TIZAPA-371429 format. One record per residue (C-alpha): x, y, z. Coordinates in steps of 0.1 Angstrom, whole numbers, plus 5000, padded with zeros to 4 digits. Last residue first. Layout:
% TIZAPA-371429
XYZ ...
//
This chain:
% TIZAPA-371429
496450785177 499050905154 502350705154 505650835142 508150645120 511350825112 512250895077 515650905061 516151275055 514851435023 516851644997 515351964983 518652154986 517352375014 516952065035 513951835038 512451645068 510551325064 508151155088 506850815078 503450745093 502050475115 498450435126 495250625134 493450755104 494651095089 491851305075 489151125095 491451095124 491451485126 493551795119 496651655107 499651735130 501152085133 504852105132 507152325152 510652335138 514152295152 517052335128 515152625113 512552695085 509052795095 507052485089 503752375070 503052005068 502751845035 500651535040 500451205019 498350905024 499150535020 496750255032 494850105003 497850084979 496149934948 497749774916 497049424928 498749464962 499949734985 500049825022 501850155028 503050345058 501250685058 503450955044 504251285062 506251575048 508251845065 509952125046 512752385051 514652205078 518052365085 520552095090 521351865119 517651815124 515051865151 511251805151 508751955174 505051875180 501852085177 498551905178 495551895156 495551515160 497351335187 500951205187 501950875202 505350865219 508750875201 508351235191 511251375171 514951455177 518151415155 516451385121 519351375097 519751585065 521051395035 524251435015 523151394978 523851074959 526151094931 524951094894 527451374886 524651594870 525151884893 521751824909 523051574934 520851284937 518051164961 515351404950 515451224915 513850914929 515850594937 513950294924 514749964940 514649624923 512849304932 512948934924 510948614923 509348744891 507548444875 507448564840 504648534813 502048554841 500148354866 501448344892 503648624878 504948974888 506849064919 508849364929 509449734931 510849884963 510650264962 513250494976 512550765002 514950615028 512050475049 510550285020 507750354995 506150034981 505549894945 503749584936 503649314910 500849044908 499949104872 502749284853 506149424861 508549394832 512349374838 515349624841 513349934847 513850264828 514250594847 511850884845 509651044818 507551334831 503851344836 502251684838 499251764862 500952094871 500752104909 500051734913 503351654895 503251304879 506351094874 506950834846 508350484842 509550294812 509949924811 506749864792 504649554784 502549564753 503549214739 504849084773 501548964786 499149024815 497149294798 497849444763 498849794772 501249664798 502149754833 505149864852 505850204869 504050524878 505350774903 503151014921 504651344935 504051414972 507751474981 508151144999 506850964969 503250844962 503250524943 501150424913 501550064900 501049874868 498649584861 497449764830 499650064826 498750244793 501850464785 502350834785 499650884811 497151144800 497251494815 494651564843 490951494840 489251654871 486451474890 484851664919 483151434945 480051574963 479651744996 483251844996 486651685004 486151424977 488651554951 489051304923 492051334900 491851154868 494350984844 493350864809 495850624793 493050454772 491050324802 491550484837 494450554858 493350704892 494650984914 493051044946 492251344967 490651365003 493951465019 496651434992 498151164969 495550874975 496350594949 494850424919 496150154895 494349974865 493749614866 490049634878 489049864849 488350224843 485350424831 485550794835 484350934868 480750954875 478251224888 475051164907 476651014938 475350684952 474650654987 475250345010 474150335046 475350075072 473949845099 474850095125 477450345114 479450225083 478550525062 479450425026 479550705000 479550614963 480950674929 480150504895 483150504872 482950134858 485750034881 483750154911 484850474931 484350454967 484450714995 484150595030 482750785060 484750995085 483851335071 487351375056 487051065035 488250715044 489250545012 487850284988 488850134954 487249784957 489849504954 488049314927 484349314939 483849624917 483749384886 482949684863 480149804886 478549454888 479549144909 479949334941 481649644957 479549944946 477349774920 476249444937 475449644970 474649545005 474649855027 471649755049 473449445060 476549615072 477849305091 479449295125 482749145137 484549145171 488349165170 488849415200 489549705176 486349625159 486049445125 483349575103 481549395074 480549495039 477849295020 478549234983 480348894988 480448744954 479248424936 480548264904 478847924900 480247584906 480147264886 480846924903 484146724896 484246374884 482746404849 483746754848 482547094861 481947424843 483647624869 482647974879 484248084910 482948124947 483048384972 484648694955 485749004973 484049314983 484649545012 486149505048 485649805072 488449805097 488149975132 490750205145 488150485153 489050685122 488650375100 491250155084 489850025051 490349655041 489749565005 488849224993 490349004965 489048664977 486348705004 484248445023 481548615043 480848625080 484348685088 486148445110 486648455148 489448255164 492248445148 495048265129 498548395139 501248475115 504648495132 507348755133 507448755170 506949125179 505649185145 502548965149 500948905115 497248875121 495048635103 491248625096 489748325077 486648375055 488048175026 487748204988 487748014954 490648084931 492047724931 490647394918 491347044933 487647004943 487747324961 491147494970 490847824987 492448174983 492448475005 490448625035 491648895058 495148985067 495549245095 499149355102 500549425136 502349735148 499949735177 498650085181 496750085148 496249765130 497749785095 495849675065 495449375043 493049185019 493948835007 495148754972 497048444983 496548425021 495948045019 495147965056 496247655072 497747895099 501247745099 502747985073 506447895074 508948185072 511448305046 513548555063 515448795040 518349025045 520848725046 519948655010 521448984998 519449294993 520849525020 520849445057 519149765069 516449685042 515149405063 512749185043 510248955058 508648665039 505548455038 505348085031 503247775026 499547855025 500448135001 499947904971 500248024936 503747904923 506748124924 509347864932 509547964969 505747934971 503548234964 501848534978 503548705007 505449015018 506249195051 508749475047 510949605075 510949965085 510149905123 506550025117 505949755090 505849845054 503349605037 503649405005 501449174985 502749034951 506148964966 506948654944 508948434969 512448404984 513348744967 516448794944 517949124936 517849334904 520249624904 519449974915 517150184894 517750554889 516050894892 514851074861 515851434867 518651414894 519751084878 520051254843 523651344842 525050994849 523750724871 526950624887 526450264896 524150174925 524950124962 522150024985 520550305004 519450175038 523150115047 523950475057 521150445083 523250205103 523550365137 520350565135 518350285120 519650045147 518550285174 515050315159 514849935156 515849895192 513150155202 510549965180 511449625196 511149775231 507749915223 506649575210 508049375239 506349615263 503049585244 503349205248 504149225285 501349465292 498949225274 500248945295 499849145327 496249205317 494749545308 
//
Protein backbone atom coordinates (compact mmCIF):
# COMPACT_ATOMS: atom_id res chain seq x y z
CA UNK A 1 0.00 0.00 0.00
CA UNK A 2 1.33 3.45 -0.90
CA UNK A 3 2.11 6.20 1.59
CA UNK A 4 -0.73 8.19 0.04
CA UNK A 5 -3.18 5.32 0.65
CA UNK A 6 -2.01 5.02 4.24
CA UNK A 7 -2.48 8.76 4.66
CA UNK A 8 -6.03 8.66 3.30
CA UNK A 9 -6.94 5.70 5.48
CA UNK A 10 -5.41 7.46 8.45
CA UNK A 11 -7.52 10.55 7.77
CA UNK A 12 -10.61 8.35 7.50
CA UNK A 13 -9.97 6.49 10.77
CA UNK A 14 -9.22 9.80 12.53
CA UNK A 15 -12.45 11.27 11.22
CA UNK A 16 -14.44 8.27 12.44
CA UNK A 17 -12.76 8.49 15.87
CA UNK A 18 -13.57 12.20 16.13
CA UNK A 19 -17.16 11.50 15.09
CA UNK A 20 -17.45 8.80 17.77
CA UNK A 21 -16.18 11.23 20.41
CA UNK A 22 -18.57 13.92 19.19
CA UNK A 23 -21.52 11.53 19.32
CA UNK A 24 -20.58 10.62 22.89
CA UNK A 25 -20.32 14.26 23.94
CA UNK A 26 -23.37 15.56 22.09
CA UNK A 27 -25.60 12.50 21.83
CA UNK A 28 -28.41 14.27 23.67
CA UNK A 29 -28.74 16.54 20.63
CA UNK A 30 -29.43 13.74 18.18
CA UNK A 31 -33.08 13.71 19.19
CA UNK A 32 -34.66 17.02 18.28
CA UNK A 33 -37.31 18.26 20.69
CA UNK A 34 -40.92 17.57 19.81
CA UNK A 35 -44.09 18.67 21.54
CA UNK A 36 -45.57 16.38 24.15
CA UNK A 37 -47.15 13.62 22.12
CA UNK A 38 -49.86 12.64 24.58
CA UNK A 39 -50.98 9.22 25.64
CA UNK A 40 -50.40 7.43 22.33
CA UNK A 41 -46.76 8.24 21.65
CA UNK A 42 -45.63 4.94 23.18
CA UNK A 43 -48.06 3.13 20.86
CA UNK A 44 -47.95 5.14 17.65
CA UNK A 45 -44.76 7.15 17.89
CA UNK A 46 -44.66 10.81 16.91
CA UNK A 47 -43.42 13.06 14.12
CA UNK A 48 -41.18 16.02 14.76
CA UNK A 49 -41.81 19.31 12.96
CA UNK A 50 -41.14 19.85 9.27
CA UNK A 51 -37.68 21.20 8.57
CA UNK A 52 -36.16 22.61 5.39
CA UNK A 53 -33.70 20.83 3.11
CA UNK A 54 -31.44 22.56 0.57
CA UNK A 55 -32.72 20.18 -2.16
CA UNK A 56 -35.23 17.35 -2.55
CA UNK A 57 -33.55 14.37 -0.81
CA UNK A 58 -34.81 11.72 -3.19
CA UNK A 59 -31.72 9.54 -2.61
CA UNK A 60 -30.28 9.20 0.89
CA UNK A 61 -27.42 7.23 2.44
CA UNK A 62 -26.36 6.92 6.08
CA UNK A 63 -22.62 7.43 6.26
CA UNK A 64 -20.45 5.65 8.87
CA UNK A 65 -20.01 8.88 10.84
CA UNK A 66 -23.79 9.24 11.28
CA UNK A 67 -24.26 11.96 8.69
CA UNK A 68 -26.67 11.66 5.77
CA UNK A 69 -25.64 12.09 2.13
CA UNK A 70 -28.55 13.17 -0.09
CA UNK A 71 -28.93 14.28 -3.67
CA UNK A 72 -31.42 14.59 -6.50
CA UNK A 73 -32.39 18.10 -7.51
CA UNK A 74 -31.42 21.74 -7.68
CA UNK A 75 -31.93 24.03 -4.72
CA UNK A 76 -35.34 24.94 -6.14
CA UNK A 77 -36.45 21.32 -6.45
CA UNK A 78 -35.87 20.97 -10.19
CA UNK A 79 -34.60 17.72 -11.73
CA UNK A 80 -30.86 18.15 -12.19
CA UNK A 81 -28.39 16.51 -9.82
CA UNK A 82 -25.49 17.76 -11.89
CA UNK A 83 -25.51 20.86 -9.70
CA UNK A 84 -25.66 19.89 -6.03
CA UNK A 85 -25.54 17.28 -3.33
CA UNK A 86 -26.14 17.78 0.39
CA UNK A 87 -24.74 16.56 3.70
CA UNK A 88 -26.88 16.65 6.85
CA UNK A 89 -25.35 16.32 10.31
CA UNK A 90 -28.07 15.22 12.78
CA UNK A 91 -25.82 16.25 15.68
CA UNK A 92 -26.46 19.87 14.72
CA UNK A 93 -30.25 19.59 14.68
CA UNK A 94 -32.40 20.54 11.71
CA UNK A 95 -31.57 24.21 11.25
CA UNK A 96 -29.79 25.56 8.20
CA UNK A 97 -26.38 25.28 9.87
CA UNK A 98 -26.81 21.49 10.03
CA UNK A 99 -26.68 21.22 6.23
CA UNK A 100 -23.91 21.58 3.68
CA UNK A 101 -25.07 22.20 0.13
CA UNK A 102 -22.09 21.24 -2.01
CA UNK A 103 -21.31 21.69 -5.71
CA UNK A 104 -21.22 18.64 -7.98
CA UNK A 105 -18.17 19.28 -10.15
CA UNK A 106 -18.11 15.86 -11.86
CA UNK A 107 -20.24 16.78 -14.90
CA UNK A 108 -22.38 13.72 -14.06
CA UNK A 109 -26.07 14.14 -13.42
CA UNK A 110 -26.60 11.68 -10.54
CA UNK A 111 -30.38 12.13 -10.62
CA UNK A 112 -31.88 8.60 -10.26
CA UNK A 113 -28.48 6.89 -9.98
CA UNK A 114 -27.75 3.60 -8.23
CA UNK A 115 -25.94 3.69 -4.89
CA UNK A 116 -24.24 1.52 -2.27
CA UNK A 117 -21.56 1.76 0.40
CA UNK A 118 -18.00 0.68 -0.38
CA UNK A 119 -16.82 -1.62 2.45
CA UNK A 120 -13.74 -0.60 4.37
CA UNK A 121 -13.56 2.96 3.07
CA UNK A 122 -16.59 4.83 4.38
CA UNK A 123 -17.21 6.00 0.82
CA UNK A 124 -20.35 5.83 -1.28
CA UNK A 125 -20.50 4.33 -4.77
CA UNK A 126 -22.85 6.15 -7.16
CA UNK A 127 -23.41 4.60 -10.59
CA UNK A 128 -25.14 5.99 -13.66
CA UNK A 129 -27.91 8.55 -13.52
CA UNK A 130 -29.59 10.99 -15.88
CA UNK A 131 -28.48 12.51 -19.19
CA UNK A 132 -29.68 15.31 -21.43
CA UNK A 133 -30.04 14.36 -25.12
CA UNK A 134 -31.25 16.92 -27.64
CA UNK A 135 -32.60 19.00 -24.80
CA UNK A 136 -34.59 16.09 -23.32
CA UNK A 137 -33.98 14.47 -19.91
CA UNK A 138 -34.44 10.91 -18.61
CA UNK A 139 -31.82 9.29 -20.79
CA UNK A 140 -28.83 7.66 -19.04
CA UNK A 141 -25.09 7.79 -18.45
CA UNK A 142 -22.45 5.18 -17.69
CA UNK A 143 -20.45 7.31 -15.26
CA UNK A 144 -19.11 6.08 -11.94
CA UNK A 145 -18.69 8.47 -9.02
CA UNK A 146 -17.53 8.04 -5.44
CA UNK A 147 -18.46 10.27 -2.54
CA UNK A 148 -15.29 10.62 -0.45
CA UNK A 149 -16.38 11.13 3.14
CA UNK A 150 -12.89 12.21 4.25
CA UNK A 151 -13.17 15.33 2.09
CA UNK A 152 -16.95 15.51 1.45
CA UNK A 153 -16.33 15.57 -2.27
CA UNK A 154 -17.83 13.70 -5.19
CA UNK A 155 -15.08 12.24 -7.38
CA UNK A 156 -15.58 11.02 -10.95
CA UNK A 157 -13.84 7.68 -11.54
CA UNK A 158 -11.66 7.07 -14.62
CA UNK A 159 -13.38 3.86 -15.69
CA UNK A 160 -17.04 3.94 -16.73
CA UNK A 161 -19.50 1.06 -16.74
CA UNK A 162 -19.94 -0.85 -19.97
CA UNK A 163 -23.61 0.15 -20.09
CA UNK A 164 -25.56 3.33 -19.50
CA UNK A 165 -27.91 2.97 -16.54
CA UNK A 166 -30.76 5.13 -15.27
CA UNK A 167 -32.58 3.57 -12.23
CA UNK A 168 -30.05 0.78 -11.60
CA UNK A 169 -29.56 -1.25 -8.41
CA UNK A 170 -26.16 -1.82 -6.79
CA UNK A 171 -25.78 -4.98 -4.66
CA UNK A 172 -22.87 -5.23 -2.20
CA UNK A 173 -21.44 -8.74 -2.41
CA UNK A 174 -19.77 -10.93 0.26
CA UNK A 175 -16.32 -10.26 -1.23
CA UNK A 176 -16.81 -6.47 -1.26
CA UNK A 177 -17.57 -6.29 -4.97
CA UNK A 178 -20.73 -4.66 -6.33
CA UNK A 179 -23.10 -6.19 -8.87
CA UNK A 180 -24.95 -3.54 -10.89
CA UNK A 181 -28.34 -4.54 -12.28
CA UNK A 182 -30.92 -3.03 -14.57
CA UNK A 183 -31.50 0.53 -15.61
CA UNK A 184 -32.68 2.22 -18.77
CA UNK A 185 -30.32 3.27 -21.55
CA UNK A 186 -32.44 5.43 -23.85
CA UNK A 187 -36.00 6.75 -23.67
CA UNK A 188 -38.89 6.76 -26.07
CA UNK A 189 -39.23 10.11 -27.79
CA UNK A 190 -41.40 10.66 -30.85
CA UNK A 191 -39.18 13.43 -32.15
CA UNK A 192 -40.00 16.81 -33.64
CA UNK A 193 -39.18 18.69 -36.79
CA UNK A 194 -35.90 19.72 -35.18
CA UNK A 195 -35.18 16.83 -32.79
CA UNK A 196 -34.64 13.19 -33.85
CA UNK A 197 -36.78 10.38 -32.44
CA UNK A 198 -35.30 7.88 -29.98
CA UNK A 199 -36.41 4.41 -28.94
CA UNK A 200 -36.63 3.03 -25.40
CA UNK A 201 -33.70 0.71 -24.75
CA UNK A 202 -32.51 -0.93 -21.56
CA UNK A 203 -29.37 -2.46 -20.02
CA UNK A 204 -30.25 -6.11 -19.31
CA UNK A 205 -26.66 -7.30 -18.81
CA UNK A 206 -25.38 -7.06 -15.21
CA UNK A 207 -21.83 -5.99 -14.52
CA UNK A 208 -19.49 -6.28 -11.55
CA UNK A 209 -17.21 -3.68 -10.01
CA UNK A 210 -14.26 -5.17 -8.14
CA UNK A 211 -12.92 -3.67 -4.93
CA UNK A 212 -10.09 -2.18 -7.01
CA UNK A 213 -12.50 -0.45 -9.39
CA UNK A 214 -12.16 -2.82 -12.35
CA UNK A 215 -15.30 -3.86 -14.25
CA UNK A 216 -16.50 -7.04 -15.95
CA UNK A 217 -19.81 -7.83 -17.62
CA UNK A 218 -21.98 -10.88 -16.85
CA UNK A 219 -22.62 -11.60 -20.51
CA UNK A 220 -24.19 -15.04 -19.97
CA UNK A 221 -26.68 -13.65 -17.45
CA UNK A 222 -28.36 -11.15 -19.76
CA UNK A 223 -32.13 -11.08 -19.21
CA UNK A 224 -35.00 -8.87 -20.35
CA UNK A 225 -37.29 -10.37 -17.71
CA UNK A 226 -35.19 -10.38 -14.53
CA UNK A 227 -33.81 -6.85 -14.82
CA UNK A 228 -34.74 -5.60 -18.28
CA UNK A 229 -37.62 -4.24 -20.31
CA UNK A 230 -39.99 -7.08 -19.41
CA UNK A 231 -40.91 -8.53 -16.02
CA UNK A 232 -43.17 -5.61 -15.18
CA UNK A 233 -40.44 -3.07 -16.01
CA UNK A 234 -37.86 -4.91 -13.92
CA UNK A 235 -35.18 -2.50 -15.11
CA UNK A 236 -36.67 0.03 -12.65
CA UNK A 237 -34.44 -0.41 -9.56
CA UNK A 238 -34.47 -4.25 -9.63
CA UNK A 239 -35.36 -5.73 -6.25
CA UNK A 240 -32.23 -7.73 -5.48
CA UNK A 241 -30.42 -8.91 -2.35
CA UNK A 242 -27.48 -11.15 -1.50
CA UNK A 243 -28.80 -14.49 -0.29
CA UNK A 244 -27.22 -16.76 2.34
CA UNK A 245 -25.43 -18.82 -0.33
CA UNK A 246 -23.58 -15.74 -1.59
CA UNK A 247 -25.53 -15.43 -4.82
CA UNK A 248 -28.27 -12.86 -5.54
CA UNK A 249 -32.01 -13.29 -5.08
CA UNK A 250 -34.25 -11.20 -7.32
CA UNK A 251 -37.98 -10.69 -7.50
CA UNK A 252 -39.30 -8.96 -10.61
CA UNK A 253 -42.16 -6.50 -10.42
CA UNK A 254 -44.37 -9.05 -12.22
CA UNK A 255 -43.70 -11.64 -9.47
CA UNK A 256 -41.11 -13.84 -11.22
CA UNK A 257 -38.17 -14.83 -8.99
CA UNK A 258 -34.56 -15.55 -9.93
CA UNK A 259 -31.13 -16.50 -8.65
CA UNK A 260 -28.12 -14.72 -10.15
CA UNK A 261 -24.69 -16.26 -9.65
CA UNK A 262 -22.08 -13.61 -10.59
CA UNK A 263 -19.20 -16.08 -10.85
CA UNK A 264 -17.43 -15.99 -14.20
CA UNK A 265 -19.67 -14.54 -16.89
CA UNK A 266 -22.75 -15.09 -14.72
CA UNK A 267 -25.58 -17.62 -14.46
CA UNK A 268 -29.26 -16.72 -14.10
CA UNK A 269 -31.79 -19.30 -12.88
CA UNK A 270 -35.56 -18.75 -12.74
CA UNK A 271 -37.47 -20.30 -9.85
CA UNK A 272 -40.65 -22.24 -10.63
CA UNK A 273 -42.89 -20.39 -8.20
CA UNK A 274 -43.91 -16.74 -8.32
CA UNK A 275 -44.77 -13.98 -5.88
CA UNK A 276 -47.98 -11.96 -6.28
CA UNK A 277 -47.81 -9.27 -8.95
CA UNK A 278 -46.40 -5.94 -7.84
CA UNK A 279 -45.30 -2.82 -9.65
CA UNK A 280 -42.21 -0.67 -9.78
CA UNK A 281 -43.57 2.04 -7.47
CA UNK A 282 -44.28 -0.27 -4.51
CA UNK A 283 -41.75 -0.61 -1.66
CA UNK A 284 -39.78 -3.60 -0.45
CA UNK A 285 -37.15 -4.16 2.25
CA UNK A 286 -35.08 -6.93 3.89
CA UNK A 287 -36.26 -7.35 7.50
CA UNK A 288 -34.38 -10.50 8.60
CA UNK A 289 -31.58 -12.70 7.25
CA UNK A 290 -32.79 -14.10 3.93
CA UNK A 291 -36.27 -12.60 4.29
CA UNK A 292 -37.87 -9.61 2.59
CA UNK A 293 -41.20 -7.84 2.96
CA UNK A 294 -42.78 -6.56 -0.25
CA UNK A 295 -45.86 -4.45 -0.89
CA UNK A 296 -47.73 -5.73 -3.93
CA UNK A 297 -50.81 -4.61 -5.84
CA UNK A 298 -54.10 -3.96 -4.03
CA UNK A 299 -52.53 -3.58 -0.55
CA UNK A 300 -51.19 -7.14 -0.56
CA UNK A 301 -48.06 -7.66 1.53
CA UNK A 302 -45.85 -10.73 1.22
CA UNK A 303 -42.87 -12.11 3.06
CA UNK A 304 -40.38 -14.07 0.95
CA UNK A 305 -37.95 -16.44 2.66
CA UNK A 306 -35.02 -17.33 0.39
CA UNK A 307 -32.86 -19.13 2.94
CA UNK A 308 -33.60 -22.52 1.36
CA UNK A 309 -33.17 -24.12 -2.03
CA UNK A 310 -36.25 -22.30 -3.37
CA UNK A 311 -37.97 -19.14 -2.13
CA UNK A 312 -41.05 -19.52 0.06
CA UNK A 313 -43.70 -16.85 -0.42
CA UNK A 314 -46.08 -16.15 2.45
CA UNK A 315 -48.94 -13.69 2.24
CA UNK A 316 -49.14 -11.67 5.43
CA UNK A 317 -51.89 -9.27 6.51
CA UNK A 318 -52.76 -6.59 3.99
CA UNK A 319 -51.49 -3.06 4.35
CA UNK A 320 -54.22 -0.77 5.59
CA UNK A 321 -53.46 1.72 2.82
CA UNK A 322 -52.18 1.29 -0.74
CA UNK A 323 -48.71 2.85 -0.77
CA UNK A 324 -47.59 3.53 -4.33
CA UNK A 325 -44.37 5.57 -4.01
CA UNK A 326 -44.35 4.97 -0.26
CA UNK A 327 -41.53 3.54 1.87
CA UNK A 328 -40.83 0.54 4.10
CA UNK A 329 -38.19 1.03 6.80
CA UNK A 330 -36.76 -1.58 9.16
CA UNK A 331 -36.64 -0.06 12.64
CA UNK A 332 -34.07 -0.70 15.35
CA UNK A 333 -36.31 -3.39 16.90
CA UNK A 334 -36.86 -5.30 13.64
CA UNK A 335 -40.39 -4.14 12.98
CA UNK A 336 -41.14 -2.58 9.60
CA UNK A 337 -42.64 0.91 9.37
CA UNK A 338 -44.65 1.98 6.32
CA UNK A 339 -45.15 5.62 5.45
CA UNK A 340 -46.16 7.80 2.53
CA UNK A 341 -47.64 6.75 -0.76
CA UNK A 342 -50.91 7.10 -2.62
CA UNK A 343 -53.57 4.75 -3.97
CA UNK A 344 -53.73 6.78 -7.19
CA UNK A 345 -50.05 7.14 -8.06
CA UNK A 346 -48.07 10.35 -8.01
CA UNK A 347 -50.97 12.66 -7.19
CA UNK A 348 -52.75 13.95 -4.12
CA UNK A 349 -56.14 12.34 -4.80
CA UNK A 350 -55.27 9.07 -3.05
CA UNK A 351 -52.36 10.32 -0.94
CA UNK A 352 -52.22 9.33 2.71
CA UNK A 353 -50.63 10.95 5.74
CA UNK A 354 -51.19 7.85 7.88
CA UNK A 355 -48.41 5.41 8.73
CA UNK A 356 -48.43 1.82 9.95
CA UNK A 357 -46.14 -0.68 11.65
CA UNK A 358 -45.72 -4.37 10.76
CA UNK A 359 -44.80 -6.95 13.37
CA UNK A 360 -42.82 -9.84 11.78
CA UNK A 361 -43.88 -12.17 14.59
CA UNK A 362 -47.62 -11.71 14.06
CA UNK A 363 -47.92 -10.31 10.55
CA UNK A 364 -50.23 -7.61 11.89
CA UNK A 365 -50.14 -3.96 10.78
CA UNK A 366 -50.83 -1.36 13.49
CA UNK A 367 -51.70 2.29 12.88
CA UNK A 368 -48.98 4.75 13.89
CA UNK A 369 -48.51 8.53 13.83
CA UNK A 370 -49.81 10.87 11.14
CA UNK A 371 -47.37 12.83 8.99
CA UNK A 372 -47.60 16.53 8.20
CA UNK A 373 -47.28 16.30 4.41
CA UNK A 374 -47.65 13.70 1.64
CA UNK A 375 -44.63 11.70 0.50
CA UNK A 376 -45.00 10.48 -3.07
CA UNK A 377 -42.66 9.90 -6.02
CA UNK A 378 -39.02 10.67 -5.12
CA UNK A 379 -39.54 10.52 -1.37
CA UNK A 380 -37.41 8.38 0.95
CA UNK A 381 -37.12 7.19 4.56
CA UNK A 382 -33.90 6.30 6.41
CA UNK A 383 -33.17 4.90 9.89
CA UNK A 384 -30.78 7.09 11.90
CA UNK A 385 -28.33 6.33 14.71
CA UNK A 386 -30.77 7.41 17.42
CA UNK A 387 -33.41 4.93 16.22
CA UNK A 388 -35.57 7.61 14.62
CA UNK A 389 -36.42 7.75 10.92
CA UNK A 390 -35.67 10.62 8.58
CA UNK A 391 -38.53 11.07 6.10
CA UNK A 392 -37.99 13.48 3.23
CA UNK A 393 -38.52 14.43 -0.36
CA UNK A 394 -41.18 13.99 -2.99
CA UNK A 395 -41.60 15.81 -6.29
CA UNK A 396 -39.50 16.42 -9.43
CA UNK A 397 -42.02 15.62 -10.85
CA UNK A 398 -44.95 15.66 -8.51
CA UNK A 399 -47.78 17.70 -7.13
CA UNK A 400 -45.50 19.23 -4.46
CA UNK A 401 -41.76 19.91 -4.55
CA UNK A 402 -40.85 18.70 -1.07
CA UNK A 403 -37.63 20.49 -0.13
CA UNK A 404 -38.15 19.36 3.44
CA UNK A 405 -38.01 16.50 5.88
CA UNK A 406 -39.58 15.38 9.13
CA UNK A 407 -38.38 12.87 11.68
CA UNK A 408 -40.47 9.99 12.94
CA UNK A 409 -39.80 8.88 16.52
CA UNK A 410 -40.97 5.24 16.96
CA UNK A 411 -42.91 4.04 20.02
CA UNK A 412 -39.82 2.46 21.61
CA UNK A 413 -38.40 5.94 22.33
CA UNK A 414 -41.25 7.03 24.62
CA UNK A 415 -42.21 6.45 28.24
CA UNK A 416 -44.94 3.84 28.50
CA UNK A 417 -46.94 5.80 31.10
CA UNK A 418 -48.75 7.88 28.48
CA UNK A 419 -46.91 11.08 29.39
CA UNK A 420 -45.51 11.55 25.88
CA UNK A 421 -42.02 12.03 27.30
CA UNK A 422 -38.93 10.43 25.85
CA UNK A 423 -37.61 7.49 27.89
CA UNK A 424 -34.15 7.63 29.47
CA UNK A 425 -31.82 5.67 27.23
CA UNK A 426 -29.06 3.20 27.96
CA UNK A 427 -25.63 4.25 26.75
CA UNK A 428 -23.02 2.06 25.12
CA UNK A 429 -19.84 2.64 27.08
CA UNK A 430 -17.54 0.16 25.36
CA UNK A 431 -17.71 -1.65 22.01
CA UNK A 432 -15.30 -2.79 19.28
CA UNK A 433 -13.86 0.09 17.27
CA UNK A 434 -11.75 -2.17 15.06
CA UNK A 435 -13.16 -4.34 12.29
CA UNK A 436 -15.09 -7.41 13.46
CA UNK A 437 -15.00 -10.73 11.63
CA UNK A 438 -17.90 -13.05 10.97
CA UNK A 439 -18.93 -15.87 13.33
CA UNK A 440 -16.90 -14.17 16.04
CA UNK A 441 -17.59 -13.20 19.65
CA UNK A 442 -17.20 -9.59 20.78
CA UNK A 443 -18.12 -7.66 23.93
CA UNK A 444 -20.42 -4.70 24.44
CA UNK A 445 -20.78 -2.71 27.66
CA UNK A 446 -23.52 -0.34 28.80
CA UNK A 447 -24.36 1.80 31.80
CA UNK A 448 -27.56 -0.24 32.17
CA UNK A 449 -28.28 -3.96 32.05
CA UNK A 450 -28.39 -5.01 28.40
CA UNK A 451 -31.32 -7.30 27.60
CA UNK A 452 -31.13 -7.21 23.82
CA UNK A 453 -28.66 -6.35 21.06
CA UNK A 454 -29.72 -5.58 17.49
CA UNK A 455 -27.71 -4.84 14.40
CA UNK A 456 -28.98 -2.85 11.39
CA UNK A 457 -26.93 -2.31 8.26
CA UNK A 458 -26.55 1.38 7.36
CA UNK A 459 -29.13 2.16 4.72
CA UNK A 460 -29.06 3.47 1.16
CA UNK A 461 -32.52 4.33 -0.11
CA UNK A 462 -34.17 5.76 -3.20
CA UNK A 463 -37.35 5.15 -5.21
CA UNK A 464 -39.14 3.09 -2.52
CA UNK A 465 -36.19 0.68 -2.17
CA UNK A 466 -33.49 0.44 0.49
CA UNK A 467 -31.02 -1.90 -1.20
CA UNK A 468 -28.50 -1.96 1.68
CA UNK A 469 -30.33 -2.34 4.98
CA UNK A 470 -30.45 -5.66 6.88
CA UNK A 471 -31.56 -6.50 10.42
CA UNK A 472 -30.11 -8.95 12.98
CA UNK A 473 -31.29 -9.84 16.46
CA UNK A 474 -28.18 -11.02 18.32
CA UNK A 475 -28.70 -13.35 21.29
CA UNK A 476 -27.31 -12.20 24.64
CA UNK A 477 -27.37 -13.16 28.31
CA UNK A 478 -28.46 -9.99 30.17
CA UNK A 479 -25.76 -7.98 31.93
CA UNK A 480 -23.86 -4.71 31.91
CA UNK A 481 -21.22 -6.44 29.78
CA UNK A 482 -22.49 -8.96 27.25
CA UNK A 483 -20.79 -11.30 24.81
CA UNK A 484 -22.27 -11.03 21.32
CA UNK A 485 -21.79 -13.38 18.38
CA UNK A 486 -21.47 -11.68 15.00
CA UNK A 487 -23.44 -12.93 11.96
CA UNK A 488 -22.15 -16.24 10.68
CA UNK A 489 -20.86 -15.24 7.26
CA UNK A 490 -20.37 -12.44 4.76
CA UNK A 491 -23.17 -13.96 2.68
CA UNK A 492 -25.60 -13.31 5.52
CA UNK A 493 -24.08 -9.95 6.47
CA UNK A 494 -22.01 -8.45 3.64
CA UNK A 495 -18.95 -6.43 4.64
CA UNK A 496 -19.62 -2.85 5.61
CA UNK A 497 -21.10 -0.67 8.33
CA UNK A 498 -23.78 -1.60 10.83
CA UNK A 499 -25.64 0.24 13.58
CA UNK A 500 -25.24 -1.53 16.92
CA UNK A 501 -28.13 -0.92 19.36
CA UNK A 502 -28.37 -2.18 22.94
CA UNK A 503 -31.71 -2.33 24.76
CA UNK A 504 -32.56 -2.02 28.44
CA UNK A 505 -35.19 -3.90 30.41
CA UNK A 506 -37.80 -1.24 29.52
CA UNK A 507 -37.39 -1.98 25.81
CA UNK A 508 -35.60 1.30 25.08
CA UNK A 509 -32.64 1.36 22.66
CA UNK A 510 -29.36 3.19 23.01
CA UNK A 511 -28.09 5.57 20.42
CA UNK A 512 -26.31 3.22 18.03
CA UNK A 513 -22.60 2.88 17.55
CA UNK A 514 -21.30 2.08 14.08
CA UNK A 515 -19.32 -1.14 13.82
CA UNK A 516 -17.62 -2.53 10.75
CA UNK A 517 -17.84 -6.13 9.56
CA UNK A 518 -15.04 -7.18 7.27
